C-alpha positions as CSV (number, residue, x, y, z in Angstrom):
1,M,10.4,32.2,19.7
2,P,13.3,34.4,18.7
3,T,14.0,34.6,15.0
4,A,17.1,32.9,13.4
5,V,19.0,36.1,14.0
6,A,18.9,36.4,17.8
7,K,16.9,39.4,19.0
8,K,19.1,41.8,20.9
9,V,17.8,42.8,24.4
10,L,19.3,45.4,26.7
11,L,18.6,45.2,30.4
12,S,19.4,48.0,32.8
13,G,20.3,46.8,36.3
14,A,22.4,43.9,37.6
15,S,20.7,43.3,40.9
16,I,18.0,40.5,41.1
17,A,15.4,41.0,38.4
18,G,18.0,42.0,35.7
19,P,20.2,38.9,36.0
20,T,17.1,36.6,36.3
21,V,15.6,38.0,33.1
22,A,19.0,37.7,31.5
23,F,19.4,34.1,32.5
24,W,16.0,33.1,31.0
25,L,16.3,35.2,27.8
26,A,19.7,33.7,27.1
27,K,18.3,30.3,27.7
28,H,15.6,31.1,25.2
29,G,18.1,32.1,22.5
30,F,18.1,35.9,22.8
31,A,21.3,38.0,22.6
32,V,21.4,39.7,26.0
33,T,23.3,42.7,27.4
34,V,23.1,43.9,31.0
35,V,24.3,47.4,31.8
36,E,25.0,48.4,35.4
37,R,25.7,51.9,36.6
38,A,28.0,50.7,39.4
39,P,31.6,49.7,38.6
40,A,31.0,46.2,39.9
41,L,28.3,44.1,41.4
42,R,26.7,45.8,44.4
43,L,27.0,43.0,47.0
44,G,25.7,44.8,50.0
45,G,22.3,44.6,51.5
46,Q,20.2,43.0,54.1
47,N,18.5,39.6,54.7
48,I,15.9,38.7,52.0
49,D,13.9,35.5,51.5
50,I,12.6,33.6,48.5
51,N,9.2,32.0,48.9
52,G,6.1,30.8,47.1
53,P,6.3,30.7,43.3
54,A,9.8,32.3,43.3
55,R,11.1,29.1,44.9
56,K,9.8,27.1,42.0
57,V,11.6,29.5,39.6
58,I,14.8,29.1,41.5
59,R,14.5,25.3,41.3
60,K,14.0,25.5,37.6
61,M,17.3,27.5,37.4
62,G,19.1,24.8,39.5
63,L,20.0,27.3,42.2
64,E,18.1,26.1,45.3
65,G,21.2,24.3,46.6
66,A,23.5,27.2,46.1
67,I,21.1,29.5,48.0
68,L,20.6,27.1,50.8
69,A,24.4,26.9,51.2
70,Q,24.5,30.7,51.7
71,N,21.9,30.7,54.4
72,T,22.1,33.7,56.8
73,T,22.0,31.3,59.9
74,E,18.9,33.0,61.2
75,V,16.8,30.7,63.4
76,G,13.6,32.8,63.8
77,L,12.1,36.0,65.0
78,Q,12.2,37.4,68.5
79,I,10.0,40.3,69.6
80,I,12.0,42.3,72.2
81,G,10.1,44.0,75.0
82,Q,10.7,47.5,76.4
83,D,13.0,46.1,79.1
84,G,15.1,44.0,76.7
85,Q,13.3,40.8,77.5
86,V,11.9,38.4,74.8
87,A,8.2,39.2,74.6
88,G,7.5,36.6,71.9
89,E,9.4,34.0,69.9
90,F,8.7,32.6,66.4
91,P,11.1,29.9,65.4
92,K,11.9,29.3,61.7
93,D,9.8,26.1,61.7
94,A,6.8,27.8,63.5
95,S,3.5,28.3,61.7
96,L,3.9,32.1,62.0
97,T,7.4,33.3,61.5
98,G,9.3,35.9,59.5
99,T,12.2,33.6,58.8
100,R,12.2,31.3,55.7
101,E,14.3,28.3,54.7
102,L,15.7,30.3,51.7
103,E,17.0,33.2,53.7
104,I,20.0,34.9,52.1
105,L,21.8,38.2,52.0
106,R,20.8,40.3,49.0
107,G,24.5,40.5,47.9
108,D,24.9,36.7,48.0
109,L,21.9,36.2,45.9
110,V,23.1,38.8,43.4
111,K,26.4,37.0,43.1
112,I,24.7,33.6,42.5
113,L,22.4,35.0,39.8
114,Y,25.4,36.8,38.1
115,D,27.5,33.6,38.2
116,C,24.8,31.5,36.6
117,S,24.2,33.9,33.7
118,R,27.5,35.6,33.0
119,Q,28.7,32.9,30.5
120,D,25.8,33.7,28.2
121,V,25.2,37.3,28.9
122,D,27.3,40.5,28.1
123,Y,27.6,42.4,31.4
124,R,28.8,46.0,31.2
125,F,29.6,47.7,34.5
126,G,30.3,51.4,35.1
127,D,27.9,52.6,32.4
128,S,24.2,53.6,32.2
129,I,21.5,54.6,29.7
130,T,21.0,58.3,29.1
131,A,18.7,58.4,26.1
132,L,16.3,56.1,24.3
133,E,15.0,56.6,20.8
134,Q,12.3,54.2,19.5
135,H,12.0,53.3,15.8
136,P,9.7,50.8,14.1
137,D,12.3,48.0,14.2
138,E,14.8,49.0,16.9
139,V,15.7,51.2,19.9
140,V,18.7,53.5,19.6
141,V,20.3,53.7,23.0
142,T,22.8,56.3,24.2
143,F,25.0,55.5,27.1
144,A,26.7,57.7,29.7
145,S,30.0,56.5,28.2
146,G,29.1,58.3,25.0
147,K,28.5,55.1,23.0
148,T,25.4,54.6,20.9
149,E,24.0,51.2,20.1
150,T,20.8,49.6,18.7
151,F,18.7,46.9,20.4
152,H,15.4,45.2,19.5
153,L,14.1,45.6,23.1
154,V,15.1,47.5,26.3
155,I,14.0,46.5,29.8
156,A,14.4,48.5,32.9
157,A,15.3,46.4,36.0
158,D,17.2,49.0,38.0
159,G,15.0,49.3,41.1
160,V,12.5,51.5,42.8
161,R,14.4,54.7,41.9
162,S,14.9,53.6,38.3
163,K,16.4,56.2,36.0
164,T,15.6,54.1,33.0
165,R,11.9,54.1,33.9
166,Q,12.0,57.9,33.8
167,L,13.4,57.8,30.3
168,M,10.7,55.3,29.2
169,F,7.7,56.8,30.9
170,G,8.6,60.2,32.3
171,E,6.8,60.7,35.6
172,E,3.9,58.4,34.7
173,P,4.6,55.6,37.2
174,Q,3.7,56.7,40.7
175,F,5.6,56.2,43.9
176,K,3.1,55.8,46.7
177,S,4.9,56.7,50.0
178,L,4.0,54.9,53.2
179,G,5.3,57.7,55.3
180,L,8.1,55.4,56.5
181,Y,11.9,55.6,56.3
182,I,14.1,52.5,56.6
183,A,17.9,52.6,57.1
184,Y,20.1,49.6,56.7
185,M,23.7,49.0,57.7
186,T,26.2,46.4,58.8
187,I,27.6,46.6,62.3
188,P,30.2,44.5,64.3
189,R,28.9,41.4,66.0
190,Q,29.2,41.2,69.8
191,S,29.3,38.3,72.2
192,T,25.8,39.1,73.4
193,D,24.3,38.7,69.9
194,N,22.5,35.5,68.8
195,D,21.2,34.0,65.6
196,W,17.7,35.4,66.0
197,W,16.1,38.2,64.1
198,R,15.4,40.6,66.9
199,W,12.7,43.2,66.5
200,Y,12.4,46.0,69.1
201,T,9.7,48.6,69.0
202,A,10.5,52.0,70.7
203,V,8.1,54.9,71.5
204,D,7.7,57.7,69.1
205,R,7.1,55.4,66.1
206,R,10.5,53.8,65.8
207,V,11.6,50.2,65.2
208,L,15.1,48.7,65.6
209,M,16.1,45.3,64.2
210,L,19.2,43.2,64.4
211,R,19.7,40.2,62.2
212,P,22.5,37.7,61.9
213,D,24.4,37.0,58.7
214,N,26.9,34.4,57.6
215,K,29.8,36.9,57.5
216,G,30.4,37.2,61.2
217,T,28.6,40.6,61.4
218,I,25.1,41.9,62.2
219,R,22.7,43.5,59.8
220,A,21.0,46.4,61.6
221,S,18.0,48.4,60.4
222,V,16.2,51.4,61.8
223,A,12.7,52.4,60.7
224,F,10.7,55.4,61.7
225,L,7.5,57.2,60.6
226,E,8.1,60.6,59.1
227,D,6.1,63.4,57.4
228,D,5.9,62.7,53.7
229,R,7.2,66.2,53.0
230,E,10.6,65.2,54.3
231,T,13.2,64.2,51.7
232,H,15.9,62.6,53.8
233,E,16.7,60.2,50.9
234,K,18.0,63.1,48.9
235,R,20.4,64.4,51.6
236,P,24.2,63.8,51.5
237,I,25.3,60.7,53.4
238,D,26.7,62.8,56.3
239,E,23.4,64.5,56.8
240,Q,21.6,61.1,56.6
241,K,23.8,59.8,59.4
242,S,23.0,62.9,61.5
243,V,19.2,62.4,60.9
244,L,19.5,58.8,61.9
245,K,21.5,59.5,65.1
246,T,18.8,62.0,66.1
247,K,16.0,59.5,65.5
248,L,17.9,56.9,67.6
249,A,18.3,59.2,70.6
250,G,16.5,57.8,73.7
251,A,15.1,54.8,71.8
252,G,16.5,52.3,74.3
253,W,17.6,48.7,73.9
254,E,20.5,48.6,71.3
255,A,19.9,52.1,70.0
256,D,23.1,53.5,71.5
257,R,25.2,50.7,70.0
258,I,23.7,51.3,66.5
259,R,24.2,55.0,67.0
260,Q,27.8,54.6,67.8
261,A,28.4,52.4,64.8
262,I,26.8,54.7,62.2
263,D,30.0,56.8,61.5
264,A,32.0,53.7,60.7
265,A,29.3,52.1,58.6
266,D,30.3,52.2,54.9
267,D,27.2,50.6,53.6
268,L,24.5,52.8,55.2
269,Y,21.4,53.0,53.0
270,L,18.5,55.3,53.9
271,D,15.3,55.5,51.8
272,K,11.6,56.2,52.0
273,A,9.5,53.1,51.8
274,G,6.8,53.0,49.2
275,Q,5.2,51.2,46.3
276,I,5.5,51.7,42.6
277,K,2.0,51.9,41.2
278,A,2.7,52.0,37.4
279,P,-0.4,52.2,35.2
280,R,1.5,50.3,32.5
281,W,4.7,48.2,32.3
282,S,5.6,48.6,28.6
283,A,5.6,51.2,25.8
284,G,6.5,50.0,22.3
285,R,9.8,48.2,22.5
286,L,10.4,49.3,26.1
287,A,9.3,47.4,29.3
288,M,10.2,47.1,33.0
289,V,10.3,44.4,35.6
290,G,10.9,44.0,39.4
291,D,10.9,47.0,41.7
292,A,11.1,49.4,38.8
293,A,7.7,48.2,37.7
294,Y,5.9,47.1,40.9
295,C,7.9,47.5,44.1
296,P,5.7,46.2,46.9
297,T,7.9,47.7,49.7
298,P,10.0,45.8,52.2
299,I,7.0,45.6,54.5
300,S,5.4,43.1,52.2
301,G,8.3,40.6,52.4
302,K,7.6,39.9,48.7
303,G,9.9,42.2,46.7
304,T,12.4,39.5,45.8
305,T,9.6,37.0,45.0
306,L,7.9,39.5,42.7
307,A,11.3,40.3,41.0
308,I,12.1,36.6,40.3
309,V,8.6,35.6,39.2
310,G,8.2,38.7,37.0
311,A,11.5,38.1,35.4
312,Y,10.6,34.5,34.6
313,V,7.2,35.4,33.2
314,L,8.6,38.3,31.1
315,A,11.3,36.2,29.5
316,G,9.0,33.3,29.0
317,E,6.3,35.4,27.2
318,L,9.0,36.9,25.0
319,S,10.1,33.4,24.0
320,R,6.5,32.4,23.2
321,H,5.5,35.4,21.0
322,E,7.1,36.6,17.8
323,R,5.7,40.1,18.4
324,H,7.0,41.9,21.4
325,E,3.7,43.8,21.8
326,D,1.9,40.4,22.3
327,A,4.6,39.2,24.7
328,F,4.4,42.4,26.9
329,A,0.6,42.2,26.9
330,A,0.7,38.6,28.0
331,Y,3.3,39.4,30.7
332,E,1.2,42.1,32.2
333,K,-2.0,40.1,32.0
334,R,-0.4,37.2,33.9
335,M,1.5,39.3,36.5
336,R,-0.9,42.2,37.2
337,P,-3.4,40.3,39.4
338,Y,-0.6,38.7,41.4
339,V,1.2,42.1,41.8
340,D,-2.1,43.8,42.9
341,E,-2.7,41.0,45.5
342,V,0.9,41.3,46.9
343,Q,0.7,45.0,47.1
344,K,-2.4,44.9,49.3
345,L,-1.1,45.7,52.8
346,P,-3.1,45.1,56.0
347,P,-5.3,48.1,57.0
348,G,-3.4,50.6,59.1
349,T,0.0,49.6,57.8
350,P,2.5,50.7,58.9
351,K,1.1,52.9,61.7
352,L,-0.4,50.1,63.7
353,V,3.0,48.5,64.3
354,Y,4.7,51.9,65.0
355,P,3.0,53.1,68.2
356,E,3.7,56.5,69.6
357,T,3.3,55.9,73.3
358,K,4.8,53.5,75.9
359,F,1.3,52.1,76.4
360,G,0.9,51.4,72.7
361,V,4.3,49.6,72.6
362,S,3.2,47.5,75.6
363,V,0.0,46.5,73.9
364,L,1.8,45.5,70.7
365,N,4.3,43.4,72.6
366,T,1.6,41.7,74.7
367,V,-0.3,40.8,71.5
368,A,2.9,39.4,70.0
369,G,3.5,37.3,73.1
370,I,-0.1,35.9,72.9
371,V,0.3,35.0,69.2
372,A,3.7,33.4,69.9
373,S,2.3,31.3,72.7
374,K,2.2,27.5,72.2
375,P,-1.6,27.2,72.3
376,V,-2.1,29.8,69.6
377,Q,0.7,28.4,67.5
378,K,-0.8,24.9,67.8
379,V,-4.2,26.1,66.6
380,V,-2.6,28.1,63.7
381,S,-0.6,25.0,62.7
382,L,-3.9,23.1,62.1
383,F,-4.7,25.5,59.2
384,S,-1.4,26.4,57.8
385,S,2.3,25.6,57.7
386,N,5.5,27.0,56.2
387,E,5.6,24.1,53.7
388,A,2.1,24.8,52.5
389,E,2.7,28.5,52.2
390,E,5.9,27.8,50.2
391,E,3.9,25.7,47.7
392,Q,1.0,28.2,47.5
393,E,1.1,29.7,44.0
394,G,-0.8,33.0,43.9
395,I,0.0,32.8,40.2
396,E,0.1,30.1,37.6
397,L,3.7,29.6,36.3
398,P,3.7,28.1,32.8
399,D,6.5,25.9,31.7
400,Y,8.3,28.1,29.1
401,E,11.2,25.7,28.6
């Protein structure tokens, strides 16, 4: 437990992992500061879901109702064939589906987490960490604003491209690329849109997705396989838009619609998909959590879950141990097997679901149609269900309260 004089903890990043750690540390009696590079909360982003042990953490935080109230309205997943027809359909209550009950926009979840923690946490926007100097009893932190301050612990929670991680570990944590780029943006909703998550596979290893939101717009994403030597993520935004337009050319279905909306999109985000394979998550008084420590890639569908569970465990272990070294060791011992399991992607991922030829796309859609058929769904339902999967642990969550 923290000492009589509350231990000062600095968190870098006000997205999902950061505010979740902040909530629990404040609840355990720590003095918590969160620094965020952006001038305000970054409320953009796509549909995400909260499942498995993360849902139990959310219940402990008293936030399940608030998240359900911000549901994206998505009713399930439709696989769209080459002629625009529905090749397979997986409703939200089906045994196999990509849509969960706790489906929410990333920005809405960020706002909920911020609102539940801000009364007990010092949030500082428009600033960032530029230097860290460890001492036996403290860490001296220098900020971009020029200020210098001391903390007992510093935790990086600023995402897969974490700058704080680089200050802590240099280039030690490894980014394992999957050879895949994913672009996200918000586009206007049309009368032909529905409340399904629509997945369309095009030739030349491209995938287009349209998903509903609760804002009256559509969240579009475009994914494509690319040579690892490419660095589109480092290009200026205008060049990224140009690359994306080129990739959409001749893709079919709603590609022209997305292409035409790119210039007006003010929230376009393009990045290389990959995993963070960090050999260690702490060094002295420094540690990291969430995507900064163990990003599993959007393909896994578990990034938010890992961030929330990891945040809960890290804060809980710090509350249990007087020595931070023991707390960090216990955090990694508990989380590492779970992270390793989540980061295991099916063999051939992602290439198998990004076929190059029209024949390959046809085979993929045919398989999806068979899996989505009522006979197959009925058989699968005998062995699994959404409810059972939601309750499946994958990790033991102690009661730290």
